[in-house]
Structures are given as C-alpha cells and as structure tokens.
MARSE-679763 format. One record per residue (C-alpha): residue in one letter; x, y, z; residue number from 1. Coordinates in nm, 2 decimals, decimal comma. Layout:
MARSE-679763
  res       x       y       z    n
    a       X       Y       Z  NUM
...
//
This chain:
MARSE-679763
  res       x       y       z    n
    m    0,00    0,00    0,00    1
    t    0,14    0,35   -0,09    2
    r   -0,01    0,69   -0,02    3
    k    0,11    1,04   -0,11    4
    r    0,27    1,23    0,16    5
    a    0,17    1,59    0,23    6
    l    0,18    1,88    0,47    7
    g   -0,09    2,11    0,61    8
    t   -0,18    2,36    0,88    9
    c   -0,46    2,47    1,10   10
    y   -0,60    2,82    1,01   11
    y   -0,87    3,04    1,16   12
    p   -0,97    3,31    0,91   13
    e   -1,23    3,44    1,15   14
    h   -0,94    3,55    1,38   15
    w   -0,77    3,77    1,13   16
    p   -0,85    4,07    0,92   17
    e   -0,98    3,95    0,58   18
    e   -0,73    4,18    0,39   19
    i   -0,45    3,94    0,51   20
    w   -0,61    3,61    0,40   21
    a   -0,48    3,61    0,05   22
    e   -0,13    3,66    0,16   23
    d   -0,17    3,39    0,42   24
    a   -0,28    3,15    0,15   25
    r    0,00    3,25   -0,08   26
    r    0,26    3,19    0,19   27
    m    0,10    2,85    0,28   28
    a    0,12    2,73   -0,08   29
    g    0,47    2,88   -0,12   30
    l    0,59    2,69    0,19   31
    g    0,48    2,36    0,03   32
    l    0,16    2,30    0,23   33
    t   -0,13    2,12    0,07   34
    w   -0,40    2,11    0,33   35
    v   -0,57    2,37    0,55   36
    r   -0,81    2,29    0,83   37
    i   -1,07    2,55    0,91   38
    g   -1,40    2,59    1,09   39
    e   -1,38    2,37    1,40   40
    f   -1,43    2,66    1,64   41
    a   -1,64    2,90    1,43   42
    w   -1,99    2,83    1,53   43
    s   -2,05    3,19    1,67   44
    r   -1,95    3,34    1,34   45
    l   -2,12    3,09    1,13   46
    e   -2,46    3,13    1,32   47
    p   -2,44    3,45    1,52   48
    e   -2,79    3,39    1,65   49
    p   -3,03    3,09    1,63   50
    g   -3,13    3,02    1,27   51
    r   -2,94    3,32    1,12   52
    f   -2,63    3,19    0,92   53
    d   -2,35    3,42    0,79   54
    w   -2,19    3,21    0,52   55
    g   -2,03    3,50    0,34   56
    w   -1,70    3,50    0,52   57
    m   -1,67    3,13    0,50   58
    d   -1,75    3,12    0,13   59
    r   -1,47    3,38    0,07   60
    a   -1,23    3,18    0,28   61
    f   -1,30    2,87    0,09   62
    d   -1,25    3,04   -0,25   63
    m   -0,94    3,22   -0,13   64
    l   -0,77    2,90    0,00   65
    t   -0,87    2,68   -0,28   66
    g   -0,78    2,95   -0,53   67
    a   -0,42    2,93   -0,40   68
    g   -0,42    2,56   -0,48   69
    l   -0,49    2,44   -0,12   70
    k   -0,74    2,16   -0,01   71
    v   -0,97    2,22    0,28   72
    v   -1,03    2,00    0,58   73
    l   -1,36    2,14    0,72   74
    g   -1,43    2,09    1,09   75
    t   -1,78    2,08    1,24   76
    p   -1,79    2,35    1,51   77
    t   -1,97    2,14    1,79   78
    a   -1,68    2,15    2,04   79
    t   -1,76    2,53    2,10   80
    p   -2,14    2,59    2,10   81
    p   -2,21    2,97    2,12   82
    r   -2,34    3,14    2,43   83
    w   -2,69    3,16    2,29   84
    m   -2,70    2,78    2,28   85
    l   -2,68    2,77    2,66   86
    d   -2,97    3,00    2,68   87
    r   -3,16    2,77    2,46   88
    h   -3,06    2,46    2,64   89
    p   -2,97    2,55    3,00   90
    d   -2,94    2,19    3,11   91
    m   -2,69    2,09    2,83   92
    l   -2,38    2,11    3,05   93
    a   -2,20    1,82    3,18   94
    l   -2,16    1,79    3,55   95
    d   -1,84    1,66    3,72   96
    a   -1,82    1,39    3,96   97
    e   -1,89    1,63    4,25   98
    g   -2,20    1,75    4,08   99
    r   -2,07    2,08    3,96  100
    p   -2,14    2,22    3,62  101
    r   -1,87    2,23    3,35  102
    g   -1,96    2,59    3,24  103
    f   -1,94    2,82    2,96  104
    g   -1,63    3,03    2,91  105
    s   -1,38    2,79    2,74  106
    r   -1,48    2,50    2,52  107
    r   -1,63    2,15    2,52  108
    h   -1,91    2,27    2,75  109
    y   -2,17    2,01    2,66  110
    c   -2,29    1,66    2,79  111
    f   -2,28    1,38    2,52  112
    s   -2,62    1,25    2,65  113
    h   -2,81    1,58    2,60  114
    d   -3,05    1,50    2,32  115
    g   -3,13    1,87    2,26  116
    y   -2,77    1,96    2,21  117
    r   -2,71    1,65    2,00  118
    a   -2,99    1,76    1,76  119
    e   -2,84    2,10    1,74  120
    a   -2,50    1,94    1,66  121
    i   -2,65    1,75    1,38  122
    r   -2,83    2,06    1,26  123
    i   -2,52    2,27    1,22  124
    t   -2,33    1,97    1,06  125
    a   -2,61    1,93    0,81  126
    a   -2,61    2,30    0,73  127
    l   -2,23    2,30    0,68  128
    a   -2,25    1,99    0,46  129
    e   -2,54    2,13    0,25  130
    r   -2,34    2,45    0,19  131
    y   -1,99    2,29    0,13  132
    g   -2,03    1,92    0,09  133
    r   -1,99    1,94   -0,29  134
    h   -1,74    2,23   -0,30  135
    p   -1,46    2,13   -0,52  136
    g   -1,20    2,26   -0,27  137
    l   -1,33    2,04    0,02  138
    g   -1,11    1,74    0,07  139
    v   -1,18    1,59    0,42  140
    w   -1,42    1,65    0,71  141
    q   -1,33    1,66    1,07  142
    t   -1,61    1,59    1,33  143
    d   -1,60    1,82    1,64  144
    n   -1,26    1,85    1,80  145
    e   -1,06    1,63    2,04  146
    y   -1,35    1,43    2,20  147
    a   -1,26    1,37    2,58  148
    c   -1,02    1,66    2,60  149
    h   -1,04    1,83    2,94  150
    d   -1,21    1,52    3,10  151
    t   -1,54    1,58    2,93  152
    v   -1,66    1,22    2,85  153
    l   -1,79    1,12    3,19  154
    s   -2,09    1,34    3,28  155
    y   -2,31    1,31    3,59  156
    s   -2,59    1,53    3,46  157
    d   -2,96    1,45    3,47  158
    a   -2,94    1,38    3,10  159
    a   -2,67    1,13    3,15  160
    r   -2,86    0,96    3,44  161
    h   -3,18    0,91    3,22  162
    a   -2,98    0,80    2,92  163
    f   -2,78    0,55    3,15  164
    r   -3,09    0,40    3,28  165
    d   -3,21    0,35    2,93  166
    w   -2,88    0,21    2,82  167
    l   -2,88   -0,05    3,11  168
    a   -3,24   -0,15    3,03  169
    q   -3,15   -0,22    2,67  170
    r   -2,83   -0,41    2,77  171
    y   -2,98   -0,62    3,05  172
    q   -3,35   -0,64    2,96  173
    s   -3,45   -0,71    3,32  174
    v   -3,34   -0,56    3,64  175
    d   -3,29   -0,91    3,78  176
    a   -3,03   -0,98    3,51  177
    l   -2,86   -0,66    3,61  178
    n   -2,86   -0,75    3,97  179
    r   -2,70   -1,08    3,89  180
    a   -2,44   -0,94    3,66  181
    w   -2,32   -0,67    3,90  182
    g   -2,35   -0,90    4,22  183
    n   -2,58   -0,66    4,39  184
    v   -2,66   -0,91    4,66  185
    f   -2,33   -0,78    4,80  186
    w   -2,40   -0,50    5,05  187
    s   -2,78   -0,52    4,98  188
    m   -2,74   -0,31    4,66  189
    e   -3,03   -0,48    4,47  190
    y   -3,26   -0,28    4,26  191
    d   -3,63   -0,32    4,19  192
    s   -3,63   -0,12    3,87  193
    f   -3,39    0,05    3,64  194
    d   -3,53    0,39    3,75  195
    q   -3,36    0,33    4,09  196
    v   -3,01    0,31    3,94  197
    d   -2,81    0,62    3,98  198
    l   -2,48    0,72    3,85  199
    p   -2,16    0,60    4,03  200
    n   -2,06    0,91    4,20  201
    l   -2,11    1,07    4,54  202
    t   -2,13    0,72    4,71  203
    v   -2,00    0,68    5,07  204
    t   -1,71    0,45    4,96  205
    e   -1,63    0,31    4,62  206
    p   -1,92    0,22    4,40  207
    n   -1,98   -0,13    4,28  208
    p   -1,70   -0,18    4,02  209
    s   -1,94   -0,34    3,78  210
    h   -2,16   -0,04    3,80  211
    a   -1,87    0,19    3,74  212
    l   -1,74   -0,01    3,44  213
    d   -2,09   -0,02    3,28  214
    f   -2,10    0,36    3,32  215
    r   -1,78    0,39    3,14  216
    r   -1,91    0,16    2,86  217
    f   -2,22    0,37    2,85  218
    a   -2,02    0,70    2,83  219
    s   -1,81    0,55    2,55  220
    d   -2,12    0,46    2,35  221
    q   -2,26    0,81    2,40  222
    v   -1,96    0,96    2,23  223
    a   -2,00    0,71    1,95  224
    r   -2,37    0,79    1,91  225
    f   -2,29    1,18    1,92  226
    n   -2,03    1,13    1,64  227
    a   -2,25    0,90    1,44  228
    g   -2,52    1,17    1,41  229
    q   -2,27    1,41    1,25  230
    v   -2,13    1,13    1,02  231
    a   -2,49    1,06    0,89  232
    a   -2,56    1,42    0,83  233
    i   -2,24    1,46    0,62  234
    r   -2,27    1,13    0,43  235
    a   -2,62    1,25    0,31  236
    r   -2,47    1,55    0,15  237
    s   -2,10    1,49    0,08  238
    d   -1,88    1,22   -0,06  239
    a   -1,56    1,36    0,11  240
    p   -1,40    1,13    0,36  241
    i   -1,46    1,19    0,73  242
    s   -1,21    1,20    1,02  243
    h   -1,18    1,29    1,39  244
    n   -0,86    1,42    1,56  245
    y   -0,80    1,20    1,87  246
    m   -0,54    1,28    2,15  247
    g   -0,25    1,12    2,32  248
    r   -0,32    0,89    2,61  249
    t   -0,69    0,96    2,60  250
    l   -0,88    0,64    2,70  251
    d   -1,22    0,75    2,81  252
    f   -1,39    0,63    2,49  253
    d   -1,33    0,34    2,24  254
    h   -1,15    0,50    1,94  255
    f   -1,19    0,18    1,75  256
    a   -1,56    0,23    1,77  257
    l   -1,55    0,57    1,62  258
    g   -1,29    0,46    1,37  259
    a   -1,54    0,21    1,23  260
    q   -1,77    0,51    1,14  261
    m   -1,51    0,70    0,94  262
    e   -1,24    0,67    0,67  263
    i   -0,94    0,85    0,84  264
    a   -0,81    0,87    1,19  265
    t   -0,61    1,17    1,29  266
    w   -0,45    1,27    1,62  267
    d   -0,29    1,57    1,78  268
    s    0,08    1,53    1,85  269
    y    0,23    1,75    2,13  270
    p    0,56    1,56    2,22  271
    l    0,69    1,81    2,47  272
    g    0,36    1,87    2,65  273
    f    0,28    1,50    2,67  274
    l    0,63    1,42    2,81  275
    e    0,56    1,65    3,12  276
    d    0,18    1,59    3,14  277
    r    0,12    1,22    3,06  278
    l    0,41    1,00    3,15  279
    e    0,52    0,85    3,48  280
    d    0,89    0,85    3,39  281
    p    1,16    0,97    3,63  282
    e    1,25    1,34    3,64  283
    e    1,60    1,26    3,48  284
    h    1,43    1,10    3,19  285
    k    1,20    1,41    3,14  286
    r    1,49    1,63    3,17  287
    r    1,70    1,45    2,91  288
    y    1,40    1,45    2,65  289
    a    1,25    1,79    2,75  290
    r    1,32    1,94    2,42  291
    q    1,26    1,63    2,21  292
    g    0,98    1,43    2,36  293
    d    0,98    1,07    2,48  294
    p    1,13    0,84    2,21  295
    d    0,82    0,60    2,20  296
    f    0,52    0,79    2,31  297
    q    0,45    0,95    1,96  298
    a    0,54    0,64    1,78  299
    l    0,28    0,43    1,99  300
    h    0,01    0,67    1,90  301
    h    0,11    0,68    1,53  302
    d    0,08    0,30    1,53  303
    l   -0,25    0,30    1,73  304
    y   -0,42    0,55    1,51  305
    r   -0,31    0,36    1,19  306
    a   -0,51    0,07    1,33  307
    v   -0,80    0,30    1,43  308
    g   -0,81    0,44    1,07  309
    h   -0,77    0,10    0,90  310
    g   -0,44    0,21    0,75  311
    r   -0,53    0,57    0,67  312
    w   -0,42    0,83    0,94  313
    w   -0,29    1,18    0,97  314
    v   -0,13    1,40    1,24  315
    m   -0,39    1,67    1,24  316
    e   -0,21    1,90    1,48  317
    q    0,17    1,88    1,51  318
    q    0,34    2,08    1,78  319
    p    0,56    2,35    1,61  320
    g    0,71    2,52    1,92  321
    p    0,64    2,58    2,28  322
    v    0,28    2,52    2,39  323
    n    0,08    2,68    2,66  324
    w   -0,08    2,40    2,87  325
    a    0,19    2,17    3,01  326
    p    0,35    2,21    3,35  327
    y    0,66    2,33    3,17  328
    n    0,67    2,45    2,81  329
    p    1,02    2,45    2,67  330
    a    1,10    2,53    2,30  331
    p    1,19    2,22    2,09  332
    l    1,54    2,14    2,01  333
    p    1,63    2,29    1,67  334
    g    1,53    2,04    1,40  335
    m    1,27    1,87    1,61  336
    v    0,97    1,97    1,40  337
    r    1,13    1,83    1,10  338
    f    1,21    1,52    1,31  339
    w    0,85    1,47    1,44  340
    t    0,73    1,51    1,08  341
    w    0,94    1,24    0,94  342
    e    0,87    1,02    1,24  343
    a    0,50    1,03    1,15  344
    f    0,58    0,96    0,79  345
    a    0,80    0,67    0,89  346
    h    0,48    0,52    1,06  347
    g    0,26    0,56    0,75  348
    a    0,11    0,91    0,80  349
    e   -0,05    1,06    0,48  350
    v   -0,05    1,42    0,61  351
    v    0,13    1,60    0,89  352
    s   -0,04    1,93    0,98  353
    y    0,09    2,19    1,20  354
    f   -0,10    2,37    1,47  355
    r   -0,12    2,65    1,40  356
    w   -0,04    2,88    1,11  357
    r   -0,02    3,20    1,32  358
    q    0,02    3,23    1,69  359
    a   -0,28    3,40    1,85  360
    p   -0,22    3,72    2,03  361
    f   -0,54    3,69    2,24  362
    a   -0,74    3,45    2,45  363
    q   -0,63    3,12    2,61  364
    e   -0,36    3,00    2,37  365
    q   -0,15    3,32    2,34  366
    y    0,17    3,12    2,43  367
    h    0,11    2,84    2,19  368
    a    0,36    2,89    1,91  369
    g    0,26    2,86    1,54  370
    l    0,45    2,86    1,21  371
    l    0,42    3,23    1,21  372
    r    0,46    3,47    1,50  373
    p    0,17    3,71    1,60  374
    d    0,33    3,98    1,38  375
    s    0,33    3,74    1,08  376
    a    0,71    3,70    1,08  377
    a    0,83    3,34    1,03  378
    a    0,87    3,15    1,37  379
    p    1,16    2,90    1,40  380
    a    0,95    2,60    1,28  381
    f    0,88    2,77    0,94  382
    a    1,22    2,69    0,79  383
    e    1,20    2,33    0,92  384
    v    0,87    2,28    0,75  385
    e    1,02    2,44    0,43  386
    q    1,30    2,18    0,46  387
    v    1,06    1,89    0,49  388
    a    0,86    2,01    0,19  389
    a    1,18    2,00   -0,02  390
    e    1,27    1,66    0,11  391
    l    0,94    1,52    0,02  392
    a    1,05    1,51   -0,34  393
    q    1,30    1,24   -0,24  394
    l    1,04    1,03   -0,06  395
    p    0,70    1,15   -0,19  396
    e    0,50    0,84   -0,10  397
    a    0,45    0,63    0,21  398
    e    0,48    0,26    0,18  399
    e    0,32    0,04    0,44  400
    t    0,36   -0,34    0,51  401
    p    0,25   -0,54    0,82  402
    a    0,51   -0,53    1,10  403
    p    0,65   -0,87    1,23  404
    v    0,52   -0,79    1,58  405
    a    0,17   -0,71    1,69  406
    l    0,04   -0,56    2,02  407
    v   -0,32   -0,58    2,12  408
    f   -0,47   -0,26    2,26  409
    d   -0,80   -0,25    2,44  410
    y   -0,99    0,05    2,57  411
    a   -1,23   -0,15    2,78  412
    s   -0,93   -0,29    2,97  413
    a   -0,81    0,06    3,04  414
    w   -1,15    0,13    3,19  415
    a   -1,14   -0,19    3,40  416
    w   -0,79   -0,12    3,53  417
    t   -0,91    0,23    3,63  418
    v   -1,21    0,11    3,80  419
    q   -1,03   -0,16    3,99  420
    p   -0,66   -0,10    3,98  421
    q   -0,59   -0,30    4,30  422
    g   -0,27   -0,10    4,36  423
    r   -0,14    0,25    4,31  424
    g    0,04    0,27    3,98  425
    c   -0,14   -0,02    3,82  426
    d   -0,25    0,15    3,50  427
    y   -0,32   -0,04    3,17  428
    f   -0,18    0,22    2,94  429
    r    0,14    0,23    3,14  430
    l    0,18   -0,15    3,11  431
    v    0,11   -0,16    2,73  432
    f    0,35    0,14    2,68  433
    e    0,63   -0,02    2,87  434
    v    0,60   -0,34    2,66  435
    y    0,58   -0,12    2,34  436
    r    0,89    0,07    2,45  437
    g    1,06   -0,26    2,52  438
    l    0,99   -0,38    2,16  439
    r    1,11   -0,05    2,01  440
    k    1,44   -0,06    2,20  441
    l    1,51   -0,39    2,02  442
    g    1,46   -0,22    1,68  443
    l    1,13   -0,36    1,61  444
    s    0,84   -0,21    1,42  445
    v    0,50   -0,29    1,58  446
    d    0,14   -0,31    1,46  447
    l   -0,13   -0,23    1,71  448
    l   -0,45   -0,44    1,69  449
    p   -0,80   -0,40    1,83  450
    p   -0,91   -0,65    2,09  451
    d   -1,17   -0,81    1,86  452
    t   -0,91   -0,92    1,61  453
    g   -1,00   -1,26    1,47  454
    d   -0,69   -1,32    1,25  455
    l   -0,33   -1,30    1,37  456
    g   -0,21   -1,44    1,04  457
    g    0,12   -1,28    0,91  458
    y    0,26   -1,19    1,26  459
    r    0,53   -1,38    1,41  460
    l    0,51   -1,24    1,76  461
    v    0,19   -1,12    1,93  462
    l    0,18   -0,96    2,28  463
    i   -0,15   -0,93    2,47  464
    p   -0,07   -0,76    2,81  465
    g   -0,34   -0,68    3,06  466
    l   -0,65   -0,75    2,84  467
    v   -0,89   -0,81    3,13  468
    a   -1,17   -0,99    2,93  469
    p   -1,05   -1,11    2,59  470
    p   -1,33   -1,14    2,33  471
    a   -1,41   -1,48    2,19  472
    a   -1,28   -1,39    1,84  473
    l   -0,93   -1,31    1,99  474
    i   -0,92   -1,63    2,20  475
    d   -1,01   -1,82    1,88  476
    a   -0,73   -1,64    1,69  477
    i   -0,49   -1,72    1,96  478
    t   -0,57   -2,10    1,93  479
    r   -0,53   -2,09    1,56  480
    t   -0,21   -1,88    1,51  481
    e    0,14   -2,02    1,46  482
    a    0,29   -1,69    1,61  483
    q    0,46   -1,68    1,93  484
    v    0,20   -1,53    2,18  485
    i    0,28   -1,37    2,51  486
    l   -0,02   -1,32    2,74  487
    g   -0,05   -1,14    3,08  488
    p   -0,03   -1,01    3,33  489
    r   -0,40   -1,00    3,41  490
    t   -0,51   -1,13    3,07  491
    g   -0,85   -1,29    3,11  492
    a   -0,86   -1,19    3,48  493
    k   -1,23   -1,09    3,48  494
    t   -1,56   -1,15    3,31  495
    a   -1,72   -0,87    3,10  496
    s   -1,91   -0,78    3,41  497
    l   -1,58   -0,74    3,61  498
    s   -1,62   -1,05    3,83  499
    i   -1,36   -1,32    3,88  500
    p   -1,44   -1,60    3,63  501
    v   -1,45   -1,97    3,71  502
    p   -1,24   -2,16    3,60  503
    l   -0,99   -1,91    3,73  504
    p   -0,79   -1,71    3,48  505
    p   -0,63   -1,70    3,23  506
    a   -0,83   -2,00    3,09  507
    i   -0,65   -2,00    2,76  508
    p   -0,69   -2,33    2,56  509
    g   -0,37   -2,52    2,54  510
    l   -0,21   -2,34    2,83  511
    d   -0,22   -2,52    3,16  512
    v   -0,19   -2,24    3,41  513
    t   -0,41   -2,10    3,68  514
    v   -0,38   -1,76    3,86  515
    s   -0,45   -1,87    4,22  516
    r   -0,38   -1,53    4,39  517
    v   -0,26   -1,18    4,30  518
    e   -0,08   -0,92    4,50  519
    t    0,03   -0,55    4,42  520
    l    0,37   -0,44    4,53  521
    r    0,49   -0,13    4,69  522
    p    0,75    0,07    4,48  523
    d    1,02   -0,03    4,74  524
    m    0,92   -0,40    4,73  525
    p    1,00   -0,54    4,39  526
    v    1,02   -0,91    4,35  527
    p    1,37   -1,02    4,22  528
    m    1,40   -1,26    3,94  529
    a    1,63   -1,56    3,96  530
    q    1,80   -1,47    3,64  531
    v    1,76   -1,10    3,55  532
    g    1,54   -0,81    3,66  533
    e    1,24   -0,78    3,88  534
    v    0,87   -0,79    3,89  535
    t    0,70   -0,47    4,00  536
    h    0,35   -0,33    4,07  537
    w    0,16   -0,66    4,01  538
    r    0,24   -1,02    4,08  539
    e    0,04   -1,34    4,04  540
    d    0,07   -1,68    4,20  541
    l    0,07   -1,95    3,92  542
    e   -0,04   -2,31    3,95  543
    t    0,07   -2,48    3,63  544
    g    0,15   -2,80    3,45  545
    a    0,32   -2,61    3,18  546
    t    0,69   -2,56    3,13  547
    v    0,82   -2,30    3,37  548
    l    1,04   -2,05    3,18  549
    d    1,13   -1,81    3,45  550
    k    1,12   -1,81    3,83  551
    d    1,16   -1,55    4,08  552
    a    1,44   -1,55    4,34  553
    h    1,22   -1,75    4,57  554
    g    1,17   -2,03    4,31  555
    r    0,81   -1,94    4,22  556
    p    0,70   -1,95    3,85  557
    v    0,66   -1,62    3,68  558
    t    0,65   -1,71    3,31  559
    v    0,53   -2,05    3,18  560
    g    0,49   -2,18    2,83  561
    a    0,33   -2,45    2,63  562
    g    0,39   -2,47    2,25  563
    n    0,37   -2,12    2,10  564
    l    0,19   -1,97    2,41  565
    t    0,35   -1,79    2,70  566
    y    0,19   -1,66    3,02  567
    l    0,35   -1,38    3,21  568
    g    0,24   -1,37    3,57  569
    g    0,38   -1,03    3,67  570
    w    0,47   -0,67    3,56  571
    p    0,82   -0,70    3,44  572
    d    1,08   -0,42    3,49  573
    p    1,27   -0,32    3,17  574
    r    1,55   -0,58    3,23  575
    f    1,31   -0,87    3,28  576
    l    1,11   -0,75    2,99  577
    r    1,41   -0,74    2,75  578
    h    1,50   -1,10    2,86  579
    i    1,14   -1,21    2,78  580
    l    1,12   -1,03    2,45  581
    l    1,47   -1,15    2,33  582
    r    1,37   -1,51    2,40  583
    a    1,04   -1,47    2,22  584
    c    1,18   -1,30    1,92  585
    a    1,45   -1,58    1,89  586
    e    1,18   -1,85    1,90  587
    a    0,96   -1,65    1,65  588
    g    1,25   -1,58    1,41  589
    v    1,23   -1,21    1,45  590
    a    1,55   -1,03    1,42  591
    t    1,64   -0,77    1,68  592
    t    1,90   -0,49    1,70  593
    d    2,09   -0,37    2,00  594
    l    2,01    0,00    1,97  595
    p    2,19    0,28    2,16  596
    p    1,95    0,43    2,42  597
    d    1,85    0,73    2,21  598
    i    1,81    0,56    1,87  599
    r    1,49    0,42    1,73  600
    v    1,43    0,27    1,38  601
    r    1,11    0,21    1,18  602
    q    1,06    0,01    0,86  603
    n    0,83    0,18    0,62  604
    g    0,79   -0,05    0,32  605
    s    1,14   -0,08    0,17  606
    t    1,26    0,23    0,35  607
    r    1,43    0,20    0,70  608
    f    1,42    0,52    0,90  609
    v    1,67    0,59    1,18  610
    f    1,60    0,86    1,44  611
    n    1,83    1,01    1,72  612
    h    1,59    1,12    2,00  613
    g    1,88    1,23    2,22  614
    p    2,03    1,57    2,28  615
    d    2,39    1,45    2,18  616
    p    2,54    1,30    1,86  617
    v    2,52    0,92    1,83  618
    a    2,73    0,69    1,62  619
    f    2,53    0,41    1,47  620
    e    2,58    0,18    1,19  621
    g    2,88    0,37    1,06  622
    r    2,74    0,71    1,06  623
    v    2,70    0,99    1,32  624
    l    2,35    1,12    1,37  625
    p    2,33    1,47    1,53  626
    p    2,08    1,57    1,78  627
    a    1,72    1,56    1,61  628
    g    1,90    1,36    1,34  629
    v    1,69    1,16    1,08  630
    a    1,83    0,92    0,83  631
    w    1,69    0,68    0,57  632
//
C-alpha cells in the first residue's frame, strides 16, 4: 500500500483581518503546504444567532484558500457551542463527579447525553454539509474536535442519568439480570427497577466496580452515538472522507468504535507537552528529553491511529514550538519539528498538519507557538517545514507493510484497570506502553491491533498484556495462530461484568496455568527474578502443569509456556522484559537490533528510517546522527 505524503496547517480566518487572508494562502502554498483545516471553532461566526447563518466570510475563505491551490479540511464546530446555545438549552452542560457544572467560558461545554444539544450538533453539521459538501475545494471532514479533552466524556448530569438507565435497560432487559451481573446481593445493593439506578458518583465509599465499568461503557457509547449523528448528516450531503482528531493517552472512549464510522483517523501530537503531562517516567528521563519528547510515546500513537483508521491516518495537529498548557513548556530542540514530521511519515502518515499557522495574540492560547509569530514573521518552525517540503521530493510516498510484531490494545481494559486497579500505579496504558517501549528498544516495528481481532495471520510475535476480558474472536485467533504469543499479566482476569471467572484465569486453551492469587507491590518491594530483573507493581501466584520458563528468586514460577503460548504472571521491569522479548523473538525468528538508548528505527515498506531522539550526537551503523537527526 502506498499513499502520497503531504503537509498542512490549521488556520482560523475568523481570527484575522480579511485583507491578510490572500497573503496567508499564498505563503502557505509557497511553503509547500497542501492542506488547511478551518472551521472547527467558528460556530458563533457561522450562526451569530439561532437560525441566522452568515456564510459569506466562509465562502470567501474557501474560495481564497482553494484558489491558491490548497485543499480544505472542514471541521464541524460542535466543540464550541455559542453562548446563545446555553440560553436555549440551559441543562446541556456536563456535571463533574462532585455534581458541579462544567460551564461556559472555554470549550467542550456540553454533555454527550443531552438530546437537545445532539440535535443542534446534527443541525449545524447538516447546514455545513449542505453548503460545502460538494465544494470542489473540500477534501476531508473533521467531526468536532478532540473528544474527551479536558475530561469531558464522563458526565453526571440528569441527561446522563436518564440515558444511562435506558442504556442499562437495553443491555440487560431485566433488572434481575442486572442484579446478577453486578453481584448486587453484596451490601444489599439490589434494585427493583432501572429507575432506581443512579450514577456511580457521590457514594459513601467506592461504587460497585461493575456499576462503574458499565457507566464507562455507556459513556463511550454516547460519544460514538454523538459522532454517528454528524457522520450521517455529512454522508447524506457529501462524498468527502470523514475524520476525527484524537489525542494522546486519552482512553475515556473506544477510538476503534469511532474509527469504524469514518475513513481516516487523525491525532494531535504534542511531544513536549505529553512528556511532562502524561508520563510517569523519572525526572531525569523527562529532563533528558525535555526538548525532544519521549522516544516512544508519539510512535505508539502513530501505530495506534493507523489501526483505528484501518491504515489511513494523519497528524492533524503537530506541535511546532512551545505550547501553553503543560506544567513546563520549553522550546523544541532545533530540528525537532522536521524530526517529528518524518517520524510520523515513517509510521505511515499521509499528512502532517501543524497547529497553527499564526500564533494567536489573544485568549487562552497566546503562548502556543505557530508557524508564524503574531506579527506574521516566520517562527523557527517555518524553515524546518520548508526543509521537509523540499525533502518530500526524495520520498513522496509512504509505503506500508505489516510489521512482524503485533500488540493488542483494548480501551475496555483501560476502563477496568481504572475502576479496579488494586494498587497504586497499576495502569493499563502504562503497562502496554512499557511493553511497546521494550519492543522499540530492540529495533522492532510494531502493529497495534484492536481486541476483537479474529486473525493473527502474518505476525510472528503477538503480545497481549493486561487484556482483562478477551473477546471470543481473539481467543479463537490465539488458538489458531502459529505466532509466538505472550499473554499477561492480568489477561483474562475478569468477566465482561468485572467478576472473577470460574475456572480461574487466564483460561486459555492449550495453556495449563491458573492464577491462584494476586498481589500488588509497593515501589520499594519489587520481587527479584532468579535470572535477571524484577517484577514490580503486580504479581500473580501461578499453578501450572506447563513448562516453567522463568522463576523469581524464591523459586516461584513467573512465566510459563506451552507450544507457542507464554503466560507472564507479573509486571516486568525493563531488564526482565528485555529478557522475555529476546527469547520470544528468537523463537519467532524475528531479528532484533541492540540499539543505543536514544536511537529508534522504523521500517516503512522498503525504507528504513533511523532517528536520534537524544540531545547528543550518536554513532550508529557507521554514521553519526546529530541531535534531532533523521536518516533513511
């Protein structure tokens, strides 16, 4: 599969005097950009008052941009409903877990379960699609903007309460079935009707974990329902592909469910902000990569959204300089904007789009850099983008072939770990990310797969860490594959209702192992392994008739195997993980590379990319890569 690579930017014509629009478009095209995203925050200018539309300025923006040879990504403006919308629907706001409204004055001030606002979102989307759906300059749609940003998926409003009860009634059909599934006989929590079920907040102690997990499932379904309304409105009026821009380490809804509705997945990549804001790594790690970003965090999301988009994915917002929202906001190392762009292309991106064209001199994002400064002079990233545009002539197309290694990723397991972590620091994403990082340190390219994958053909090594309740399709695929498969820890640990299953987990056909007990470990109480490394965070007692592959220092089994299946009964530290992965790769016939700590590689079709993520030059394979160095 090959796709043309291209560059873009995010532009807000409503923010700037109309007399500079044409010059902006000319400079964009001259820089080598192809795509321009507009419209996703413009509702108050598109519909200044209910039912009165002002299309003139958007018409002129479309004509100006496309006249310069640019293609438009048109965003639906539903992440920023105007103030009059709140007057029209005063109960549309989400409430937080303490019952406080998430009010007007910034963005994302709506509850996904509010039917009145959902209808308004469909209405404005339909109006946009009616106006621009067949415009020759329209290339792609974007629904809303960054679902879940600012913790806005879980709402405890009246609208959510009523919708949740209806969702439960449809899922369980009878309140007796719900009581059985949730184990409500415990603590006399049994209900007589669905109308008695409240939201799982403001309880004296923790709510029933089955209740809390179903609420998260419901909330995810509400996001999908909200998005589907916009998709249907667009499809009736436009043939352009549809996308949504997801975010990094945002797990409150199932992105695979939304991806099934649309043609393209995009995500918003802010490596420096994410390093400070979304990773548990030690301070020395964050200090070393403060101007580059973590070597693996962006790559994991590139691979994830390639899976969500069924092969088609973009970076819709690429950080071009300091941002405004992280605990610390340093400037990127010179060359990093080019570096991040080629890293995305190496993972199969069709488009890398920079946020934003010009830095805003007003409102909440004044310190968020753009390709231009507020005075329209070029910011430092401008020259790096110009360099990438010239380099695209050497590698104009992205090739993509399946990687030899697959890693299964499951949003529902992230919810289950959140609802019932059992120990501080036990986080699903953290576990998966550490496994992914371990694979990348060995020079491996990785495909991420959804949990309902029914065919593992083509892969030589498959890893399934922490998947709490594996779907039947995946279990069947595991039993049929010839790949080396590593499961655990906590794989198959619960039923879909978050109860302990009998027979006890993991209950994988062909693998004689039972988890008889689990414990979570203090940070200062790791369990040393007999051979190398430690088990941290989570440890399982294993009863097994399978071959014991690794024991801890006390002689207790930690990994066991039968045929091509391996079960891992603990959270491995990096040294133990490396030991496990090297053995599995050798058995699977997957070649590994002993990479220097700052170097990562990615195979894209016939092209092998090499990246130096560190702040110092690194000698590798007969050449020296400078800081922010990229080679192919």
